[in-house]
N, C-alpha and C positions, 0 to 999 in steps of 0.2 A: 502494501501500498503506499501510495506516495506520501508523503507526512507532511508538502507544502500544500498541497491541494487539499488536505482535509484541514488543513492548520486555518485553509481559505475559509475553510465552508463553515468550521466552527466560529471563524469571528465572525461573518457576516452573517453569521444563523442568533449568535448573541445581537449582533443589530440591528437585527429582527427580531428579537426576542422571544425566543423559544423557551419556554420556562418546565420541565415536570419532574420529580424527583426520580432515580434512573433506576435500573438493576443491575449496578459493578457489586459484582461479589456469588451472585445465582452464577447457580452452574459449573462451578469450575472446583474441581476438587485433586490431592497431590497425586502428581504422576508418576512416585516412587525417586531413589534417588537421580540426579541426571549426570552427564558424562563425567568422567572423574577430572577429564583436563577441559580448560576455555574453548570454548567453540568460538573459534575464530575466521574470518576468509576474507583472503582480500577480493577488490573490484574482477579482479584479470581469471579469479577460480571460482565466483558465484553461477549456482549451478541453474540462476532463473534470471532471467534482462528483461522480460513483461509480464506484464500482469493487470487485471481488472479488479475493483474492487465496489459490491454495491453498498449505498449507502442508507441506511434505515434510520426513521426517527421514531423512537416509541413503536418501535413495530409498521410502520407506517413506508413505504418505500419513497426513495425522495432523490434518489441521484445516482451516479456511477463516477469511476475513478479510474485513469487508462494511466499508466507507465512504463519507459522503456527505460533503458540502461541499456550506454555500449560506447567505447572506446570512441576516441576523436579522430578519423581519419590524419596522416599527418601530422599528427600532434601526439608524439611517446608521453605516456603517463599522463594522459589527462580523456577525460568520459566524460558525456553528457548522460545528464537526465532530464527526458523528455515528458510532461505530463499534460492531464488534460483532467478536466470534473465538471458536470454539469446536473443541475438540479433545477427539479420544478414543482413549484410548493404553492400551494391554494392558502389565499387573505382576502377576506372581506369577497368572496367570488370572483375573482382575480389569481392569476397563473403571475406566481415569482417568478420569473426563466434568472438564473446566475450560471454562467460560464467562465471558465480558469482555464489559462492556456499558461506553462511555465516551461522554460528551456534553461537549463543549469549549466557551467562546463565547472568539474573539480577536479583539481586533483587526485594523483591516488591514495594521498594520505585525508583525500573528504575535503579538505579546505575549498572553499569558494574562487573560479579564475574570474569569470563572469557571468553577466544573468540576463534574462530579458524574460516579464511579466506581463502579461496582459489579463487583466480584471473586465467583463463585460456582467453589468446589473443593469435588469430590465431596461437595456439598451444604453445604458451611461458609460462610460468605458474610462478604465485607467491603464495607462503603459507607463510600467517601469524596468530600464534597461542603464546596467554599470559595471563596474567591474572594481576587484579587489588588486591595490597595488602599496604597496611599500606599508604594509600597518594602517591605510585607510581604504576607506571605501568611498566611490564616487557614484554616483545615480542622477539619470535624469529620467523626470518625471510629469509624464502629461496627462494631461485631462483638459476637453474642451479647450483645445485648440491652444492651450497654452504651454509651459514648458517650463518649468523649475528644476534647479541643479541642486544637489543636497552632494555634503564631503561628511564625512562620519569618519573618526577616530577610533580607533580601536587599540584596546592593550594587550592583545591575545589573538592570533587570527580567525578569519571570521567564515563562517561556514553559513550555507544556505540551507532553509527549512527544511530540503527535502531530505538530507539525509541524516535527521534526525534518526529515525528507524536501524538504518545504514552503521548507526556511529557505533551501538555496542556490539555490534556485527565485526565490526571490522577489530577494534579494539579488545574484542573477548567480552564474552556471553559468560557468566560464571556468579551464582549468588555469589549477593553481596557488593557485587562488583558498582561501584557509584561513578558518573561521570558529570563534570559539569564542563560548560562553552557555550560560546554566542555564537546568536545565527542572526542572520539581516532578513528583517520579516519585510513583505514587500507591504502586507496588507495593513500595516503602521508603521512604515516607513521608517523601523526604528531598528537598533540592535537588542536583543531578549539574550537573554540570561538563560539556558536547558540546564536543569537538574535532572538525569535519570538516575533508578539505581534496581537491580534485578532482586526481585523480591520472592522468585517462587520459580517453579516448574511442574509444568500442570497439567494433566486433559480436561476435557469441556464435552458437553453435547455440540457444542458451536461450532467446533471445530475439528479437524482428524489429527490423532496421532498427539504428540508430547509438542509443549512448546515451556519456554523460558517466558517468566510472566516482568516483565517492564513497567514500571511507572514513572512517566517523564511532565515535568513543569514546564511550560514553556512562556515567560511571558504571562503567569497567571490562569493560564491555560491548564487544565490536566489531564491527563489522558494514560487507558492501562495500554498496552498492547502484548501481545503473544507472538514470540518468534521459532520458529522454530530450529532444528538442531541446521536446515541448511540456511540456516539464514534468514528466511523468510517470512516476514509478518505474516500470520493466519488471519487475525482479528484485533479489533482497535475498539475501546470504549470513553468515548470522552462526552461534554456535558454532564458530569453527574450519571453517567449510565444512559442517557435518552438518546444518546446517538451511536451505534454500530455504524464499522465498515467491515466488511468481509471479502474474503477470494470469491469472485466468480466468473464465471463463464462471458466472453465478451457478448453474445444474444441476451444470456439470463439479465448482465449487466446494465442491458441498454433493456431489457424488458418495462423497466419503471415508465418509460414516457408514455406508453397506453395505459399501462392503469394510471398514473396521474392523471390522464384528459378523463377518465371514466372518475376519478375520484371529487367529487365537491366540496369535501371535506374545508373547514379554515383552518388549518392548519398552524399558522401564524398562534389568530385567537386563542384555537383550541389549549396550548402551549403558557402561553404567556400571562394568563390569569392570576392574578393573586388575592383570592376571594379574603375575604373579613367577617367578624364576627358578626354584625351588623350594617347595614346600607349605611349613605353618607345622601342624605337629602340633598337635592340641588348642590352640586360641589362645584360646579363654577363660583359661585357667590359664597361658599364658605369663606371667614374670614379671619375662624380661629379651629386648630386641628389636635389633637394630643392623642396618639397613639402609642403601644408599644409593640417593639421591634424587634423579635425572636429568632434565631434559627441561624445565626451568622456571625462570623466576627469582623468582616470589618465595617469598620462605623459608618455612619451616615455622614454629610458636612456637616460640620459645626458655622453656627452662621449670626448673627442679631434676629436674625428670622426665623432660622431653625434652631434650636436651643434642646439638648440632648443629652442626657445623661442615665448611665448605667442603672438600669432596675430588669426585673420582670425575664431574667434571664436573657436579656441584652439590653435594648435604648428604652429608654420612655423620651418621646421627643415632642416637642410643641411647637406648629409652626404658626407665624402671625403672617398675612397679605399684607405685604408694602410695608414691614418693620427691620427690615436690613439697613440699620442705619448707621453702619460705618463707614468713616470717610476715607474716601483713594487716598493711596499716596503715588510718588510721582512716579516710583515701581509701578504700581498697578496701571498707571495711563500710561509707559510705553508699553506695558507688556502687552497689554489686550487693547490696544490699537493695529499692535503689528499685522502683518499679512502674511495670512497660512496656505497650505496649500489647497486645504477645505473653507479657509476663509480669506479669499484672496483681494481684499478692500483695496487693493493697489491698480485691480482690473479694471481699465478704461469702459467699459461699460459698467460695473458697479462702480466707480466715482460719478460718473456722467448720470447713472439712474437715480442716484440717491442725492443728487445735485436739485435734479429739476425737477424731485416728489418733494423732497422738503428743505432743500439749502435755502429756500426763502422763511423758513420758518423764526418765529423771533424767540425762537425758546428750544430748549434741547426736550423741552416735554414734547410740546406739539413737534417737535421734529419725529420723534419719537412713536406720538399718534399717527402722523402722515406716514411712516416707512410701515405700522402694522393694518392701517387701515389700507394699502396698497396693496401689501401681500395678500390683505383678507380677499379683494376684487379681481386677482390679478393669477394667483398661484390657487391651483387645482388642489383637493388634499386627499388625493392615492398614496394607496402603497408598495408607492415606486423609489426604489433606493437611489441616492445621488452621492459621489464621490466629494462634489463640492458643490458651493455656491453657484457658480458659471454652471452647474448641470441645469441646477435647476434655474437659474433664468433662463435659459436656452430651451427648456422643455415646457414651463410655465406648470408644472407637476412636481408634488413632492412628499413626501411622507410630515412626521417632525422633527426629523433629525436635517432634514433638507429645507424645512422654512426655518430652523433656528440657522443655522449656514447660512442664508443667504439674509435675514435679519440684520444677524451680527456684523458679515461684511460691509451692508449698509449703511447701515449704524455706525464703524470704524472709519466709513468712509468720510462721515462729516464728522469727525474728532471723536465719537462719544467712545469712551474705554466699554466694552463689552465680553463679555464670555458666554462662552455655550456651558449649560450644564445638560448631566443624564440622571435620570433616577427614575422614580414613579410617578405615576399621578392615577386619581379615582375617575375609574369611566362611571357615571351614570345608568349608560347602555348596558355595561356588562354586569355589573353591579359585583366591583374589585377593582385594583389597583393592574394599570399595565405599565411597561416600560415606556419610558417620555423623554425626549429633550428638548428646551426650552434656554429664553438665556437671561443673561443680567445685567443691566446698564447701569451704568454712573452717570446719572441723571440729578443735576444741581451738586455736583460731589458726595450725591449720595448713592447704595449700589441698592440696587430696587429691581424684580425680580419680571419679567416682561417674559409671555408666551404669542410669540405670531400665530403660534397652529389655531389656537382658540380666540383670537383677538384680542389679547386682555394687555395692556398697557401696566397693570399691577396683578403676576399672576397670583389667582386664587391659593389659598393655604393649603390644597389637597398633592400640591406639589413637593415629593418626598428627594433630596437632592442627597444623591450618594457619590458623582461623578464631576470635576472640572474641568475643562480642557476644550480645546475646537479640534486637538487630531486624532488620529484613532485607533494611538495610543491611548489617550484617556480614559474612554468608554471602559477598558481594564476590571479597572474595581468591581466593576458590576459584574464579573465572572464569579466572582466568590457569590453571590448573592441569586445565582440562575438558580433555581430547582430546590433551594434552602429558607429562602425569608417566609417569613411569614406576621402578619401586621392584625394587631386586634386597635378596635377605635376604643377611647377613650374617653373623648368628650370631643365636641363641635360645637364651633358659636353661632348663635341662630342664622340665620344666611342675613345678610344683607337688602336692602328693601329692592336695591337696583342693580343690576349686571354692573362687576368692576369694569371700567372700559378706558 
């Protein structure tokens, strides 16, 4: 199984908010003593060079991956790993299409030489190409007609994510073995620390034969892979066991396309809802909310608007709409005015739109009001993922994260320090919390939560902030909440007499 494509799947499924307790730990048993000597294979003597895997999400087939490993002609000691992945899932009656293609060239010790990645989600495209050179990684990131150059420094050799399953095979599969190294992640455009440990030697009803059990942590994503004595990964569980990938034949792997076309279940909604003990009436007008959060160790964000303290097996949080009165600093202003790949506030199209829509407004509050109104009138609310604010501007449609990207880019273009926040928000329609993204702007020197998806210039109090930042890597703190968080409603402030706009 190609770990880079599967890791892409984990990340984008997390971004799409797939949540459900998993089945990790079931159906596995000790397989007796492992081989006396560590199992170790070089790339040149691998007994396999191509395979297909099927991707299952809580027993529903959603996609496949395909991987080919071969020597590079004319480049002794270099190997190419080509991989692709395809997913099709249903949300709100619409099909979400996710396509990934990756090409890595590596040395025989698995270190990265050069790479080309191509991600296509719902018609939006992100391309990344680059190389490793003298302890630095150089990449060119292309999205919506815009190219961004990136250079990352590393203290140790960099590996591609595609070798994560190969690393213990090349370096030795032995009970108790532990490995640590860095990989470049195309999904987050960052270097991630990888930690691996060989925890057991098992058999299972889910695969044929015996295999080493390898636990992997990569940038907050935890997975378990079973690798046989030939060095071939037989099975992998991720997202708390909800997602499973297993070896299949080509025709069986692709069969999901026909099944997905017939499957009308709303996969994302099915697995993203966090039910509460009682409903919250009229959530968009809620001004104060007190809740108990349990089941996770990563704390929610702390601010003047969201005060949390340890209690009830987790945290007790009180959220007040419009109460984040923390004054900004000069560091805040500089950090939250800078452009990024997802929030290209320096792009000409973004600057022109911001100026035309709100540049003449007399106050920052009025500028924010006009930006929110424009987004409400011109950007459709559909479950379509976006890589950047430019994708949203070009297609005129997005889900919550895309709305937050576009609003944040427009606000920064007007000189309003703004940050993106990810977490959960209460849905009256689904009677529970769903994962969500919104923004926080410095308006007249005070940080105020703004929700462009709901058209709120002052976000209601059902917004639970968990992670902050506009890069893809910044949402990783949400990983630990997936499938684990429990929320109990303790108190709700009576609804305001009018919607907070």
